[in-house]
N, C-alpha and C positions, 0 to 999 in steps of 0.2 A: 409708277405708273399702275402697277397692280393695286396697291391700296386705293389710289382714289378710282380706279374701275370697281371694285368691290363696294366702295363705300356708296358710288351712285348706284349700282347694283342693288343694294339692301340698305335703302334709307331707314328701315327700322332702326339698325343696328347703331345707324350715326345719331338718331334722334334720342337711343335709350343711353348714348354715351354722354349727350348732350345734358339728360335730364337727371344722369348720374352728377354730373361736375355742377349743375346747377343746385342739385338739393342738397349737395354735401356742402357747397358753400353757403346755402342760407342757412341750414343747421349749423356750420360754424359761427356765422356772423352772430348768432343768437347768444352766444355763451364766450365770446372772446373778451377778455377783461377792457375795460375802457379805462385811459389814463391820459395824462398831458404829455409824456414824453417816453421812449422805450426803456425798459427796465435793463440793467446790465451791471455785470460785477467789475469793479474798479482795480481788481486784481494786486491788494497791497494785504499784508499783514500788520497787525497792531500789538505791540507787547506792552502792557498797561501795567505798572507796580505801583499800588498805592503805598503812600509811606508817611501815614497822618503826623508823626510825631517829628519830621524832618522840616523845619522851617525855611532853610535855605535852599533856593534852585540850585547854588554853587554845591551843597551837599550832595545835591540828588544826582547832579550832573557827575562827580567825582564817583561817588559810592555805586550809583546804577547804571546811568546811562554809558558810561565810558566801558564798563564791563560788558554789558550787552553787544555795544558795537564792535568791541575786540572778538566776542564770540563769534558774530554773524559773519565777520570779513571770512571771504573765500567761499560763500555758498555760490554755486553758478547760478540759480534762477535768481538772485536778488539783482535789481538794477541801481536802486539808491537806498540807502539807509539814514532816515531822520529822526533826530530825538528832540524832545521837548522836556525841558527840566522846569518844574515850578513848584510853589509851595505844596510839600506833600503829595506829589505825584510825580511820577515819571512815565513818559509814553515815548515809546520806540516804534517807527512805522519803515517797514520794510517794502517798498515798491517792486513787483517782479517785472521781471522782462517778459515781454508780450509773447505770449505761448506757452507760459510755464503752467505747470499741472498745479494748481493751487492746493489742492490736498498734499501733493507729495511736499510742497514747498514749506506748507503748515507744519509739517511731521516733523520736518529737519529742523524748523526755525523751534518747535517745542522742544526736542531733544538738545539742541545748543543750549536754549534759555534755563534748562534744568541742570545743565554745568556751571552756572553763573553762581558765585559765591555772593549773595546779597547781605544786606544789614539785618539782623535778627529782628529788628522792631519793624522791618517792613512785611506788608502783607504778601502773601503769594502773586507770583506773578499770572497775568490773565493773558493769554495767547489766543489770538481770534481773527479768523477773517475779518476785514474790514467791510463793512455793506452800507448800503444807502436805504435808510428805513423811508418809506415813501409817505409823508404825511398827508392825512386824508382829510381829516377835520377836528378841531378843536371845541372841546366842551368846558365851557365856563362855571364854576360853582362859587358865586359871590355875594357879599353881602350887600342888599337892595335898599338899606334903610342906614342912616346914621347909628353906627353902633355904640357910640360915646358911652354909653352905661356899662359896657362889657370889656374886660380886661382883653388886651390885644392876644394873651396867649388863649384865652376862652375862644376868641374868635377864629383863632388860627386851628385851634383843635375842632372846633366845629365845624369848619370848611373841611379839613384834613379827614374826618370821620364819614361826611357826606361826600366827598368826593372817591374816596377809597370804595364806600356803597355802589358810586355811578362807575367806577372803574370796573368792578366785579360784573356790575349787572350788563354793561356793554360787552365785556369779555365773553359773557354768557350767548350774546347774539350769535346767531348761526352764520351771520355773513362777517363777523369779526373776528380776527384771531391775535391782534396786537394792541394793546392799549398801556399808556403807562401815565403816571401823575407826576405833574412837575409844579414849582414854584412854592413847596412847602417842606418843611422840615421833617426831619425824622424824631419819633420819640427816642427820649432817653429818661432813664433813672438816675437822677443826679445825686451825688452824695458829696456835700460841701462839709471841708473839715477845716476850721480857721486854724492859724499858727498857734494862736493861744491855747486851741483846744490839743495840739498834738506835743506842744510842751508841756502841759498839767498831765496829760497821760502818759509821757513819753513815748508816743508813738511816731509811726510814718505813715506817708500817703500807701507805701507799699504794703504796709502791715493789714492799714485798714481794708485794703483790696483784698489781701490774702483771707482775711477773717469773714468776708463777704462769700469768696469763693468755697471756705469752708464750712460755712453755716448753710448754705443753700444749693442744694443738689439732690436729684433722685438717682439713684445707683442699683440696678439689677444685680442681686447677690446669688444666683443660682437657684438650684431647685433642691427639694426634702423628697426623697423616695420614701413614702410610708407604705403600710400595708393597705391603707383605704385610696392610695393614689399618690399623685405627685402633688407639690405646691410650690409653686414658685415663691422665691426669697426677694422682696423687693425693699429697699431703703427709701422713703418718701419724706423729701424737706424742700424740695424745688418752692423756690417764692416768685411772685409774678407781679407784685406791685410794690410801691412805696411803701404803703402800710404794714406790708409783710416784712420788708426789709428793715424796718426801724427797729425790729424786736430781737436781729441776728446780736448775738454776744461777741464781743470785742475783746473785753479782758475779763478772766476769772481768776479773783483773788483766793490765796489758801482759805480766809475767813468766810468764804461763801460768798463774798459780794461780785457780782455782775454786773461789770459796764456793757450796756448794749449800744446798739449803733446810733440810736436816738440820742444818748446822752453826749456822744462826740461830735457828730455831726447833724447835719439838716438833710433830710432825705426829702426829695419830693418828685412828683413826676413833671416831667418837663420835654423839652425839646433840644435837640443837640446843638451846640454853642457854634452854630454858624449863623450868619447874618444874610438869610433868605427872604423874599417874600414876593408876591404877585399882586398887581391891582387890576382891575378892568372897568374902565371909564372913571379912575380914581378911588373905586370902593377897593378894600381887601376880597381878593380873589384866588384860587387855585385852579389848575388846568388840568382838564383830562384829556390827552393826545391820542388819537386814535391813527393807526398806520393800517399798510397793506402789504402783502405777500404778493409777489408777480402773478398767481393764478387768481387774486380775488380783483372784483370789479369796483372801482372807486365810486360809481356812482349807486350801484346796489347798497354800499356800506353808508354813504352818507344817509339814504332814505332810511334805513334802518335807524341808525342814530337818530336822526330827526324826529322818528317816531315816537322813540323811546325818549326823549328829551320833551317831547310835548305832554306825554302822560306823567313822567317824572315832576314836573313842575305843580301838579296838583297835589302831589303828596310831601312836598318840602313845607318845613314850617315858615311861618309869616316872617319875612325880612329876609329871605335867602333866594336868591335868582339862579337857574340855571339856563343858560344860553349857549347858540353854538357861533363860531366865527372860524375865520380862515378856512371857508368852505372850498376846497379845491374842486368839487365837482361841478360847482359853477363855471370855475375858469375852463375846466375838460369839455362841460356841455357847449360853452360857448364856442371853444376852438373846433370842434368837433361838428357843432351845427353850422358854424362859418364854412367848413371844408367841405359837408356834405349840401349844404346851399350852393356852393360855388361849383362842386362837382356836379350837381344837377342841372344848374345852368349850362354849364361845360358841354353835359351830355344833350340837352335839348339844340345847343349850336352845332353840335357835331352832327346830329339827325338831321337837323335844316340843312347844313351845309351836303350832306350825302344825299338829301332829297334833291337838293337843287341841282347838283352834279349828274345824279344818277338814276331819279325817278324814285317813286314811292317804293314799290315791291322790290328792287334791287337794293335800296337804301334800308330796307328794313331788313333783308338776308344779312348785309354787312354788318350792320349796328348789332345784330345778334351775337357776334362776338365778343362785345364789351361785356354784357353779364356773365358770358362763359369764363372768360380770362379773369374777369373779377373773383369770381366763385373759386376758379382753381387756385388765385392767389391767396386768398382769404384760408384755404383749405392748408397752404404751405405755412402761413402764418401760424396756423394753430399748432401744425406738427413742429414747428419752431419753438414752441413756447414765447410765440410774440402777442402782442395786443394790438387794439385799434387805438392809435394814438394820433398826436398832430403829424409825425413825421411819417408813418404809415399810409394815413389818409391821404396826405399830400403826394405820397406816390403812388397811390390809386389815380389820382387827378392827373399827375404826371404822365401814367403809363395811357390815360384815356385816349387821346389822340394817337397814340403809337400803337396800340393794339388794333387799330382796324386799318393800319398802312398796308399790311399783307393781305387785309380780305379785300382792300379797295383794289389794288393791282389785280386780285385774281378774279373779283367780281366785275372789274371795267374790262378786262380780257376777254371774260366770258360773253358778257353782253355785245361786245364788239362782234364775236364769232356768230351770235345768235342774229344780230341786225345783218350780216353779211350773208344771212340764209341757213347757216348750221342748224342742225336739229339739236333741241336742246341739250339732251343727255351727252352727246357727243362734244358738244361746246363745252360743255362742263368739266368732262375728261380731257380733251384737248388744250382747252385753255387754262387749265390748272396746271397741266403738265408743263406747256410753254414757259410758264414763270417760276415754277416750282423752285428750281436753281438760285435764280438772283433772289426770290421771296427768302429761300434758307439762308442765303448768304447774308441778307438784309438783318435777318433776327441775330444770327450768330454776332454780325460786328457789332449791332448794338448791346448785345449781352457782353462782348469783349470791353467795350466802352466804359460799362460799369464795374468791372473786376476791380479796377483801382480804388474804387470807393469802398470795397472790402478788405483794402489791405493798409487804409488809413490809421494809425496807432492811436492809443491813448483814450481817455474819453470821448473826445472829437470823434473818433472812429467809431466806437461804439453807439455813439450817438447818431452818427449819418449811415451806418452800416443797414439800417431797416432799409434804405431806398433801394440798393440793388437787390436786396432780399424779397421785397415787393415786385419789382419791375422785372426781373429776369424771369420769376415762375409767371407772372402775367403773359409775357410776349411769349413763354416757351406754350402756355395752353393756348394763346391765339393762333401760333404755328399749327398746334393740332387742330384747333377748329377750322382754320381755312384750308387746311389739306385732305380733312376727315370729313368733317360735319358740313362745312359750305357747299362744297360741290354736290352734293346731292339736293341740299336746299336750292340751288341756282337750277339744276337739270329738273327738278319737278315743281318749283316756283314761278321758273318765268316762261313755261312751257305755252303760255297763252300770251306773252308779252307784245306780240304784234297784233292781238285781237283784243287789247283791252279795252275794258267798258269806261266809255265815258259820258254813260248818258247822265249821271248824277253831277247836279250844278255845280256842287263844290269840285268835283274831279274836274269838270270842265274848266272852272277858273284855275285850278293847279296846273291844269296841262297847258293853258294858253301862256302862264306865267312861265312855267318851265321853257315853252317854246320860246317866247321872247329873250329869257336870258339864255339859251342854247344858241339863238340868233346873235345875240349880242357878244356872246364869247367867242362865237365862229367870226363875227367881223372884227373883234380884236385880234385873233389871231390870223386872218388875212391881212388886215391893214396897219398893223401896229408890230406885232411880235414878228411875222416873217420877214418884214423889210427889215427891221432891227436885226434880227439874227442872222440873215443874209450879210450886213455890212460887219456884223462882228467875225463871221466867218472869213470875210474877204479881208478885214483889216484886223487879223487875229494877234499879232504881235502888239498892235497898239490896244487891243481890250484887255489882255493880260497886263500890259504895262499900267494901264488905269486901275484895275484892280491891284496891281502891286503897290501903286502910288498910294491907293487908301489904306491899305494895310500897314504901310510904313508911316503914314501920318498917325494912325489911330495908335500903332505901337509907340511913337514918340509923345503922344498926348498920356498914355498910362505912364511911361517914365518920365515925363516931365509932370506928373502928377495933375493933369487938366481933369482927369478923371480920379479922384481921391481913392486910397487905398486904407481899408481899415480892417481888422482881426476878425470879429464877430459883430454881427447885428446883433441889437439887443433885443431881448424879448419880455416885454414889459408885461407886468399882472396888474392886481388890483391892492398891492401891498407897497407899505412905506416902512422903511425902519430907520432908527438912531440908535447908534452902539456908542455908549459914554464909558470913559476910562478916566477916573480922577486919580490923585497920588494914591499910592498905596499905604494903606491905613488911615483913610479918609473914612469917619464914621458915618453909618446907614443913613443917619438923620441929613446929614449932608447931601448924600446921593438921591435920597427921596426928594429933597428940595429940588434939585436939577431936572431929575425924572418928571416931577412935576411941572416946570417949567415947560418941557419938551412936551409934555401932554397939552397945556394950554394953548402953544405955539400951533399945535397940530389941530386943536380944535378951531383957531382962529380963521384956519382956512375956509370955514362955512361962512364966515362973514366976508370973504374975499373974494370968493368964485362962485357962481351960480352955474347949478349943472342944468341939463337939459329937461329934466323932470321936475325942478324945482326942490328936489330932496338934498339932504346935506351931502356935501362931498364926502366927509370923514363920517364913518358910521360909527366905528367902535376903536377904542385904542387900550392896549394890554402891557403894561410895565412888569417888566421882571428886576426886582432889585436884588443885588449881592450875586447875581450869576450873569454869564454871557454864555449862550448855547453852544454858538459856533459850530464846529465840524469835529466829530468825535466824542472826547470826553469834555463836560462843559467845564469853564473856568470861573472860582467861586472868589469872592471877595466882597468887601462892604463897599469897596470903592468902584464895583462896576455896575453897570445897568445895560438894559436894552428896552427900548420903547418901540411898539409895533403899531403901526395904524393900518385898519381894513378901510377901504377905499370904497364910494358906492361904484358897481359894476359898470364897467366903460359904457357897455351899450345904453346905459340911463344916465351918466354923468356927462355923455357926449364926447365926441372925437377932438375937441380943442383942449379939453383937459386931460393932457398926457401927465401919467406917473413922474417923469424926469422933472417936470417943469411946477408940479404940485412939491416934489424935492426940494426943488431950487426955492420955492418961497417959503417952506419950511423952515429952512437952513436961515433965509433971511429974515423971518419973522422971530426966531429963537435968540431971544437975548445973549450978549456975550457970557462966556463962563470961562473966566480968567484962570482959574484952578485947574481946567481939564488938561489932561495931557493929551488926550485923544475924544474928538467926538465927531463921527462920520454919518453922514445922511445917504440912504440909497433907496431905490427901487427894487423890489423882487425881479429877479432875473432867473428864469428858467434856462435848461440846457446847461452845456458846458460853458467854461467860460473863466471866471475870477475878474480882478479888477483889470481896468483898461491898462494901467501901469504897474508893473511890478517888476523890482530889481534887486537882485539879491547880491548883498557885498559879503563876502567871504573873507575870512582873514583868520588868525592862528587863535584869537581870543574875541569874544565880545567885546572889549575894552578897545582893540585895534581895530575893528570894524565900523563901531559907534561914529569916531569923528567924521569919517568919510560919508556915513549915512546921512548925519547933519548936513554936510557939504551938498550931499545930492538931493537933500529936502528943498535946500535953499535953492539949488538951480531949478527944481521944478517949478516952484513958486513964482518964477520969472515968465513962466509961460502962461499967456491968456487960457483961460477954459478949464485949467487944471485945479483940481478940489479936492478936499479930503485927503491932504498928503499927510501921511504918518508913516511911523517903523513901528515894529514890533517888539523893539529893545526899551522897554518903559522903564523908569528907574523904580525899583521897588521900596519897600518899607526900611527905616532905619533897623540896623542889625545891632544888636547887644553881645557882643563879643566878650566872651568870658572864658579866662585863663588861669589855673592855678597858681598861687604865689609859692615861691621855694620853701616855705615852712609849712605848707599842707599835709605833705605826706607824712612826717613824723607824728601830726595828729590823726593820724589814721583815715585821713582823706584823700581819695584819689580821683583822677579825672572821670571816672566811669561813674563813682559813689555821687560827685556833686552833679554830674548830668541827669541821671536817673531822679534825683530829689528835684532839680528843677522842673524837669519835663512833668513828673508827676502833679507837682504844687499848679503848674499854670496851663498846661494842656490836657493833663489828666491821666490817672492810671486806670487803665480799663481792668474793670475786676472780672467781666466775664459777659456773654451776651446770651439773653434768653428769648425764648420764640413765644410771642403772646399773640395767639389768633393768628391775624395774616402780617402781624409785624415782627421783625426782628430788632431787640430793643438792647442796646448797649447799656451797661451799668458802671457811670464813669465817678471815680473820686478824685476830687481837685479841691482847690483853693473855692471859698465863696467870690461869687462874680465880681465884687466891689475891689477884694483884693486883686484879682486878675487883671483889673483894669488900670492899675497904677503902678508907675515905675518905682515909686517907693518901696513898695511891698517886696520888691526882688532885693535890694539892698537890705532891709529889715527881716530878711528871712534867717531861719538856723539851719544850718547843716550839720546832721547826725553822723555821727561814727558807728562802727559796725559794733563798739561797747557800750553804744546807748548815748554817749556823752554828746553835747552841743557847743556848736562853734558858731559865731556870727557869720554870715556870708562875707561880709567885706573885709574879714580878717583872713580869708583862705582864697579870696578871688581879685582878680583885676580885671577891670571893665573897661573896654575901648567900644565906640559906635563907628559904623558905615555905613552907607548905602549899596545895596547890591541892585539887580535887575527882578523885576517880576518873573521875566521866563527867560532862558538861556534856552539857545537852539542851534544844533549841530545838523549838517548834511556832508555825509560821506566823509567824516572827520574832520571837519573844518566849523568853526563858530560862523555864525551867519545871521546877518540882522537885514531882513527883507522891507524895502522903501515900496509903499504901494500908493496909489494915487487914483482918483476917478477923472475921466475927461468929459467934458460938455461937448457931445459931437456937433452942436450948432455953431460953436465958435472955434473949435479945434480937433486937432485929428493926431488921434495917439501915435501912428505910424511916422507922420512927419516929426513928430516931438522926438521921437527914438532916433530917427535917422538924422535930426540934428545934433543931439547930444554925442550921437556915435562916430559923426565926420571928423577929419583929420583936425586937431586942434580943439574939438569940442570939449563938452562936460566930461565925457569918460575918458578921453585922453589926459584932460588936467588932473582928474583924480588919482589914474594910474601914475602919473608923474609925481603927484603929492604923497602919495600912498603908496609905496610900490610894493609893499606887501601883499596888498590887497587884491582880490580878483572880483569881477562883476558879471553878473550872470542873470539873463532875463528869464523872467518865470511868468505865472498868471496864463493872461490872453497870447501875449507874444509868444510864449514857450509853446502853447498849445498849437498857434498856427504856424509856426518854423517847424513843430513836429509833423503836422499834417502836411505842409508843403515839402518837405524833404521826402515824404513817403510818395507824394505825386510825383516827384523828379523821378522815381526810382519806377514806380511800376505804369505811370502813363506812358513812356517810352515803350514798356512792355506789353501794354495793351495796343498801341500803335503798330508794333512788330506782329500781334497775333491777328489784326485786322488787315495787315498786308499778305500774310500767309493766307488766309482764306480769301482775300480776292486774288490772290496770283493763282491758287489751286482753282477757281472758278474760271478765271479767263486764260489758265493757262499760258499766263505771260509774265515778264519780270516787269514791262514797263507800265503796260496799262493800270495797274492797282496804284501806280504814283499818281496819274491824272486823277483817279477818283479821289484818292486821298488829299489832293490839293484844296478839295473842297473845305476841309478841317480848318486851316489857318484862317480862310475867308468866312467861315463861320464865327470862327473865335473875334474875329474883327467886328462882325455883326453883333456880337453881344457887347462888346466894349462900347459900342455905337448907342445899343439900347441902355446902357448904364449910365452914357452921356446923356441922352437925350431925356432919360427919366427921371435924372436927378438922385441916382444912387450910387454909394460908393461900392469900389469891388471889395467883397469880401472872400472870406473863404468859402462860403456857400455860394458865391459868384462862381469861384473856380470849380467846385464841386459841379455846379450845372455845366458848366463848361466842358467837362469830361465827359458827362453824359451826353453833351451835345454831340462829342465827336464821332460815336456811332451812329447817331439819328442823320446825320448831314450827308455821309456816305451813301445811304439807301436809297435816294432819289438818282445819284450818279450812277451807281451799281447797275440800277434797273435800266436807265438810259443808255449806257454803254452797251449793255448785255444785247439789247435790241438793234442797235445800229452796228453792232459785231455780226449779229445773225442775218441781216439785211447784208452787209457787204459781203458776208459768205455766200449768199444767197445769188450774189452778182450784180446788185446794185452798183451804181458808180457811188464813191465814198462821199462827195458832196451832196448826192440825194439822198443816201441812207442817212447822213448826219441830219439833214433838215427832216426828212419823213419821219425819222426816229424823235426829233426832239416835238414835232407837231402832233404825233400819236401819242406821246408820253405827256404832253403839255397839261391836259387835264388831269390824270393820276397824280402828278406831281406836285401841281397846284392844289390838288385835292387833299392829298396826304399833309402838305403843308398846313393847309387851311383848316383841317381836323385836330392836327397836333396843338396849333396855337389857339383856336377857339377853344379847346378843350381847357387848356388855362387862362384863357383871356378873363374870365369873371375874377380869378384871383389875382391878375393883372391889374385891373381896375377896382379892387375892393379898397375901399378907404380906411375901414377900420385899422387901427395899428396894430389889433393882434396878428394881422395879414402882411405886418412889414416885413417881418423875419423870413418870410419865405419868398418875398419877391423878387431878390437879387437870383434866384435859382431860376424863377419863371422868367425874369428878364433874358438871363443868359440862354434861355432855350428857345424861347419865342421869336426874341430878335435876330439870334445867331441863324435859328433855323430859316427865318424868311429871307435873311442875308444870302444864306448858303442856297436856298432855292433860286434866287437870281443868278448865282453864279452856275449852279448845276443848267439852267436854260440856255446860258449865254457863253460864259466862259468855259466851263467842261467841253462842249463840242469844240470850242478852239482850241482847248488843250489836246483835245484829241487828234485834230489836224496837225498841231506841232508837233505833236509825238509822231504822227505818219510823215512829217517831212524829215525828222529827225531819223526816222527809220530807213528811209530813203536815202538819205545821205551817209549813213554807214553802209548800207548795201552797195550804192555806189561805188564808196572809198573800198570795198573789199572787191568787189567785181569788175568795177569799172563801167557799169551798165545802169541805167535808171530803170527800177522796176516799178512798176504801174503802182499807183497810190492804194489800189484794192489789194493789189498782191502782197504789198508790204505788210498788210494787217491779216493775210491769210485766207485771201479769197482764192478761189480756183484759177489757174492761170489761163487768161483769154489773150492778152497781147503784152507778152513778155518783154517786149522793149518799149522805152517810152522816154524819149529825151527830153521831156519838158517837165519840169515841177509842176505839181497842182497849184 
């Protein structure tokens, strides 16, 4: 009370506190980064070991992955170890336990990996924290004309040089710090030596590579100290171009003859021996990708890049186009504008509701708590390193109605005292004091309800954690505002309330409207609410039975799948993608043909669909040939491709053209690709998740898991609505396995000798690397390209002994052929094959499919019976859903216990908190009813909304029971106290519910599909709170009297006498004995 009285006595201090919070919030809002979703670390460490000379995933697994896995075993911070072995690369990923110190774990893993004995030919392992680079925008550099007269290599060189210039220019912009170039190969100096040349000059590839190393280098040779000073000695002989390398001596004979490199080899400037190309709308292109750090603003970056691109186009030569695409700022601006628009609409509705119930002057003072609370929440966001994103903005909208609840209770109580004749300052002090404890309890219980969301693990937890991070500070600042800032405003702002000037016509009209509303509300209270309330009190057991019946009915609807359940709602964007995998070894020409067909099929969508504005629905198409970007290290190969389609933004194409429908039509339009191992279509989805169905088949080896995976794919294909079924154990290219014949060793040829000569001839011997400007360039010595493309040249090869003798390859080697896998994957020591599929939510439900497969005698049981050595494990969306659900099972009861503890402390009772908390299950019933009425599935976000609802629904019951208790203790009969308390709290209870609901109502009725992601949470809170309000006004008083009945019975059993109803709940003793129950 001392703080309240001091605040009322010194309104200047209160106003300065308010201005300080508002000013800090406004300043913070100006520089908070804007992005689509929150930034977070995924708490994983990656160990990448490049081994370009190893072509077999099996070799990679045996020589690298198994050794690293063994070394990492036993580290306490590691939760799961996953390894991926593929041609030329080993990737081991350690997922850390929740709460692990990432720096400490990274150091420990580096120490362990340094102890691993890796193959000498493998490059040094790269140990790093796995981070999610946030893509902001792509800049495309492409040929804009038919460049048929220019060679493909010259086209590529031109695009690469321009793209590198663009990368450097963009990286120099003050708003940008991360830029990369993709879709183009690195430079290389290629030294091609034929077999005939090797035999003629009695050379090996290794000797040629060594000659290049010895003939091209710079070397500091120390200093010479002379009387005149010091001189630095430096041997200068480093070459940088193919022209210079051609002059390197390879053989120097005693007669003075010098055989130079150009005499034995073709030396040329080239690109690395890799099939990789990009195409933009069918023309050769290179991609310059711009990323952001957590502190950088997406919209500012994009604006700077677009200004640069606009100016750069004027400088480029004719025929070269520079353009932007995949602009994430559009998506962010659309989402944030949507939330800002809905937030402002909600704010207007909240204010109008306050005005309708409280009048203009009082509603202004109550609504002032909204900007104060928002400003405080923004300050905490900035201090916590967070950003303005879709989730933080939604959290502010969610808090919009909540943060005025305490101000409504205080304001309405002070207003009532002034109307009864109290002096405004005293009314402000006493009115605030009388409700201070329940208001504080209401805020604390809401805090506790949001605590479980802080404990959700994994990616989903990091994604949803922003909600309590915003709502809890917003409620804290609203509590400060209503206890310190609001009372002086009410004391000095309502001192002329009874002499309000109504001379203005608009004021008179508004007052007449409010008078009619008040009269109507009073008639409803007298003629409808009071009779119904008295009926429910009289037949309180019947009332509770009805509510219980509804709760059981809704529980049955959920268990019986009348209200469908799914893991995660879709977050659709304006991008589609097709991922193509052909058989390993397929040439780039065939891959380009299929990619072109995908592009044509996408462009046909413009003929089949009409947008709202008449613009084409497909704006741009980018194809990446020879690579799939994926997560982490890209996967390379001439058999791989991905085609990405940028759609017209949703607000311009119309709500009817959903990305999922366009994807389905793209899939349908695309001609069959019979040789494709995998061809999947998808629409961009932000946030957490993965595919709707992902099932891991674990076994001792990939060969053991593969048959079960194939059987699983066949089973999934029988379910309607399941598409893009695939597994990640795809057959690799044919392997030519070479073994030494028994007679090879006597000839001086061992296995290592032959292996090195084969590798040098066909992969290449890396002489060394030079730094030429901004490029690191390898100097590679190998066979000419035409020899490397023919199997016959392997058999016609000559193997050279240490003495210089030559032996035909076929005389010392046996050759067999077999096919392996493109990728071998292991998880915690088991080989694994992941089967995945997408689900069309319009015709199927992933949860129901998994339930059907997991039932007794279902697909999973059949697989375990047929393949007893395998294990089945769910991953993807289902794994994250179960992970989140299990966390809620632990922390939700903890939150309920915390709420009970707070209520018990406030009411000094063990029993009354139970009465108040019975509003919680009825609120959950309302949430389920809302999903059923609105046609929404129950998702994990629905459950998060229900968790948040828990703290909200108890607030009204808390304030009501507190008032009834005070009146009973003041001497009122319990029935009178219950009825008068419900009548007096009817207006603030109804008002707090309406403000919370109307604050989110614009989102609830938003038709754009961007808002569909958030709607499950809105439905849970809005409908749950509405249903709980009905319970608070009708069922809670009935529960209160039922509790009173139980208390009297217990006392009768103990003492043998009936206490009065009032005495049973702590009223002063007036008539100690009453032999009649109430």
